[in-house]
N, C-alpha and C positions, 0 to 999 in steps of 0.2 A: 785719302782719296783712292781707284784704281782704277783700273785704263779699262773700259768699256771697247769700245769699238776703231776697229782699224780702219781704213780707208782704203780700197782698192778698186786705179781706175778702168770701165770697163767699156768695150764697144757698145754693149747693147743694153738696159737690164736685164730681157729675158733669157740672152744665151747664155747672161751669167748664173741667175736663180737656175738655170734649165743643169747646167757645169756640177755646181756647189752642194746643190739638191738631188740628184740624179748620182752624175760622177762617180761626189769625194761623198754620199751620203749626209751632208749640212740640212739642216733644219731648216726654211724660210719663219725669219723673226716677227719680221715687217716688212710690209708693201701699201708704202701711202704714199698719195699722189698729191704733192707740194706746188704745181700748177703744169700747165703746160705741157712743158717737156720734164718734167723734173720727181724726182720719187725719190723717198725713201727708203730702203732697199736694205733688211740687216739678217745674215745667215751666220749661223753659229752650226757651231759642230755640235752635233742628234748628242741629248744629253750630257754636252760636254758643260765642263765653268770657266773662267775665264773670259775672256775680249772677242768677241765679236766684229764683223767682217760691214762697212759700211758699203755697198757698193756703189760707184758716185760712176754713171756714168758720164765717158768726156764732155766738154761741156763749149771747148775752143781747140786749136790747131793745136798749139801746148801743150793740151791733156792727151792730147788724142798720140802726140809723137811718146810720151810715156808708155801708155802702154805695154805693160808687157817687158816692161826694162823699170819698173819705178823705182831697180836698185841696184842698175849699171850691173847686170848679171850673178848678181849676191843673189843666193838665199835669204831671201824676204817674211819667210810665215812658218813656223815651228808648229805640229801641228804633234802630239804624243798622243802614243795608245796603247789599250793594252792587251791586245791582237795583233800586232805586227802583220807577221805571216798572214795572219786571215784577211787582215785589213790592204798588203801589197796583191792579195789575189783577188779577192774582190774588186779592188779599183786600178789594176791593168784587165780588169774580166768589163768593165766597161767603160775600159779605150783611154785610157790615165797609161798619159808616156814615162816611164822612167827614165830619167839618164843621167845616171851612175845604179847599179845593181847594189840590193844592199850587203852592208856593212859591217862591222862589229865597233865599236869603240869602246875607251870606256864604263863611256855611260849608259850601252845600252845597244840596239839597230840603229842606222840610219839607212833611208836609203831616200836621194833626190830626183824629185819628182817636175815637169812643169804643167801647169796652172790654163788656160783654153787659149790664152793668150802668153805665154813661154814664161811667165815669171814663175820661177822658183822657189825649190818650198822642198824643207825637208818631213817626213813619215819618222818618228823616234819612236822606238819602243825601249822605255827604259827599263834598266837591269835593277833585280831585286835586292842589289847593293848600295843602286846613285844615288 
């Protein structure tokens, strides 16, 4: 078995697609209508391996209340990069907000940023020895 998708609850499909593809450089893997109100929308880091995100539009007030805080303020998602500084600069130029500046950890460089809804993400540049 392998994990293929993780769900991210979003406000609207198109704004989420725009953020992930333009600001983070993800690729749109699939955007298929399911019914009049629901779409199967999958995005993934360009050229990356591993799990992708299923962007699920909130369908009721309980789901809407969780947009931007799916993990109660903890980092929810982790992106690994081979070009840490380049990706930080590119993302900042695209309007991505970093809430913690880059710092060095035993496993490499890390910086915490927010997605368009306020979910916390780690951008991780692995060290050669990690």
